[in-house]
N, C-alpha and C positions, 0 to 999 in steps of 0.2 A: 503493500499497499505506500502511494506519494505520501512525504508528509504535508502536514497542511498549514497554510501560513496567513495570515487576516493582515491586511494592507488596512492602516487607520489614518486617512490625511481628507483633507479639506479641499485641495488643489487636486481637479479630475485630470489634469495632465500628469502629475506626478503617480498619482493612482493608476494610470493606465500605463504609464513607462515602467512603472516598479512589476506590475502585475505580467506583463508581456515577459519581463527579462526573467523573472519566478518561473513561470510555466516554460520557457525555454529552457531552465535547467532542472524541469522535471517536477515542480513542487505543484500541488492543488492549491489555489488562490481564490479567498473571497476580500472582498473590499468593504469599507465602513467608511462614510462622509463627516463623522463627527463622531464623540466620545460615546454618546449615549448610544449611539447604533453598534460601534464595537464592544461596548461593554455587553449590551443585548445578545449579540451575536457569541460571545464568549462565555455568557450565562447559559446559552441554549446549545452549546455543543463547542467544550475547548479545544481550540486549534493547538498544534505544537508550539507555534510561534508568533507571536503580534507583533507587527513593525507597526509603530505608534509614534504620531506627530506631537510635538510637544504643543503647539500654538494652535488649538482649533476651536471653533466656534461651539456654543452648547454646553460642551463639558471639555476643559483643556485635557491634556494628555497626561500631566502629573496626577490631576483627580482621579481621570479613568484608570490610571495605573495603581493608585493607592486602592481603588475600588477594586478593581480586580483581583491584588495582592490579597483581599478579604473574603475572596469567594473561594470554598474548597474545591469545587471541582475544576480549578484552575492552577491547583498546586505544580503541577508539571507543564505550565505553560511559560515558554520562554517571551522575553519580550527585551525588543532592542527599540531605542529612542530614537526618531528622527527629529533633530533638533537645530535651527537656526542660531539657537545661543551658544556663544562661544566662550561666555566667562566659566570657568572651573566651578565655582559655587554651584550653576546650572546643572551641570553636568554631575556633579557630587550631590545635589539634591535628587536626582533621577535614581541613581543609582543606590543613594540610601533607601528610597521608597520600593526597591525592588526590582529595578532593571538589570538586564544580564550584560548590556552593552548599549552603545549609543554611536551614531553616525552623524557628523554635522552636515548640513545642508550649505550650499550645493555639495552632492557626493559622487563619487566616482563609481560606476556602476559596477564594477570590477572588484572595488575595497567591499562594496554593499553585499553583493553575493558572498565574498570571502568570508565577512564577517556572521552572515547568516548560516552558512554550513557550520562556522565553528563554532557558532553558540547552541546549534542543534547537535552538534558531536557531543559538547561538553554537557548538554543536558540527556541526551541518550546514556553517556557513560555514568551519570550520576542515578540515573532511573534504575541500572542494570547492576548496582551495588547493594549488597545488603545493610541497610544504616545499622544492623546491631554489630557485624562481624567485619565490614568492609569487605567481604569477601566478592566476587563476580556471582552474578544472579543466572538467573536461567536463560537469558538471552544467550550470555557469554559460555554458559556450559553449554548449551546447544550448538553453538558455531564452533567450538574449538573441538566437539565430539564429530561432528561433519568436516570440518577441516583434517583431522587425524585419519578419519574412513577416507574421505578423497585422496589423500595422499599415498594409501597403498602400505605403509609400513605397517608393523607389528605395534601394539600399543594395550594396556591394561585400563579398564575404567572399574574404580573403585566405589561403589554406593555404599554411605554408610549411616547409622543412625544409633541413638542411643537407647539402651534399654532401662526400664523401670524410671526414665525422666519424668513421666507425669504424675508419677507418685510424689519424686521430690520437689516439683511445681508444687501441688497441692499442699504438701508439707510446710515448705518455707516460704513458698508465695514466689509471684513471675520474677520479682527484682533478683531473686537468689538464682532462680531459673534460667535467667538474662546471663548471668556470669559464668553458670556451667557451660553455654552455648558459646560464649565469647572464649571459653578457656578450650573448650573442643577444637574452634577454628584455631587457636595457637597451638593445639596439639599436631593439627594437620601440616600446618606450617612448619612445626619445626623437624616434624618426619621428612617433610619434602627436602628441606635442609639439608639434612641429614644424606641425604641419597645425592647431594652435589650434581644433579640433574637441572639445569637452568629451562629444562622443557615440561618440567613437572608443573600441573596445574590444579588448584586447588579452588573447589566454588562453593557455595552454599545455596543450595535448592530452597530452603526454608524450613522454619521450624528446628529440629533436631536430626535433620536430612544433610548431607553433604554429598560432595563428590570430587574424586579425583581422578585425574588421568597423568597415567607414569608409564615409564619405560618398563616394558616388559622383563625385563632382566633384572630390574630392580624392585618388582612392585611386592614380592614376598619380604623382603628388607623393609620397605616401606610400611607394610602392615604390621610386623613386627615392633618397628619403633613407633607407630603410632599408639599400639596396645601399653608398650613400656611405658609410654612419656604418660600416656591418660590414664593409668592406672598407679603411676608414682605422685600425680597430684591431684586424683579427684576427691580423696580423703580431706583436703585442705578446705574444700568448699562444705564440709559438713559441719556441726556443731561436734565439740569434740566427744559428748558421750555416745551422741549417735555413730561416728567414726569409730572410739573403742568397741561399741557393741555389734558393730558390723551391717546393720540395718535401722531404718526408719518404721514407725509407726503410723497408719494413716486409717483414718476413720472414716468409713463408708456412708451412703444415705441412712443407713439405719442406725447409725451411731457404733459398728461393731468396726474393733480394730484389727488392722491387717499388716503385717509385717512384710515389707519389702527391700530387698537386698540394693548394696550400694549400684549406685548408676554404672553402668559398665558400655562399651562400645562394641557396637558389630558389624563388621567387614565384609559385603561381598563383592567377590571379582569376577568380570569377564576378559577373556583376552581373545584374540583373532589369531592366535597360532595355532591350535588345531583345528579352528572352524573359521568359516567366512563370517563376519560381520559386516550388513550392508548399509545400517541405518542406526541412527543414533537410539531409536527406539527398541531397536533389537539390542544392542549393547547394554541398554538399560534393564531391559526387562530381565536379561541373564544376570546380571550384576545383582538385582532386587530378589532374585530366586536364589543365588548363592549366599545374599544376607539373610536370607530367611533360614536357610540351613544353619549358618553360623548363631542365631540367637538359639538353636535347640541346645547350644552348649551353655554350662554356666559360666558365669564371669565374660569379661573382653574376649574375643575370638573371630577368628577369620574365616573365609571359605573360598578357594581360588576354584574356579572351573578350569576341569582338566579333561571334559569328556572330546570326543572325535564325532564330527559331524559332518 
């Protein structure tokens, strides 16, 4: 799908000029002739980017920007201000209100296109990073898997998640739970660093699910390092009494107490050494299947698919 851009300017010649050039670059473009129309269109269907003229009748660009930033549906909408004002304080005011960039009129069309593309790249990168762990999210994971498959070389996909995490969350609260997720991300990155392979990729699917793409020759060492580092550090996130006891007690809806072991880490590994993997979906399905086998063991463990197909 092409990225959607709204151009808001009260000058019809500028609207037409900018619209034509953006469409030539492959963008889907809509226009607004004043701030009120721009705000209405953003609220109805937030675009990826708004090019917003500062000096407009009815509602000026800065007022439009301030109201746009208050709209929850436009959280991921980027804004570039188009301004004839050249004083630094005018530009600073726009940036303080939430603009991502500005272009001074009269502008060079090549510079405008370059700034549009740069802002959209940054916006996409920010959207595809887990705010909790800072790891790449689903879009990057998908792209990385497809790239490895297209390259035709051998690779290993590790799908990992936590065991007994919900009980931990229920017992200690989501803030402590977030600390476990951050710790898990750190564990995976530490294990990746131990492999000393710059091509190792670690991503955060969401919740307590993670993915790593590792050199086949190093994947077993990677899994062992993950389990060692995780098991060495997870007890630090428990209260001392619970850590010494080796379990926590959580009440169910009927008020009955249940004991849950210390959180552990299960990893399932898919490789294309003994079988052909033709899509990210196939790789993911095999890794998840192996992870389920690993979960049948007590404590942290991993399982590598070694079947010939």
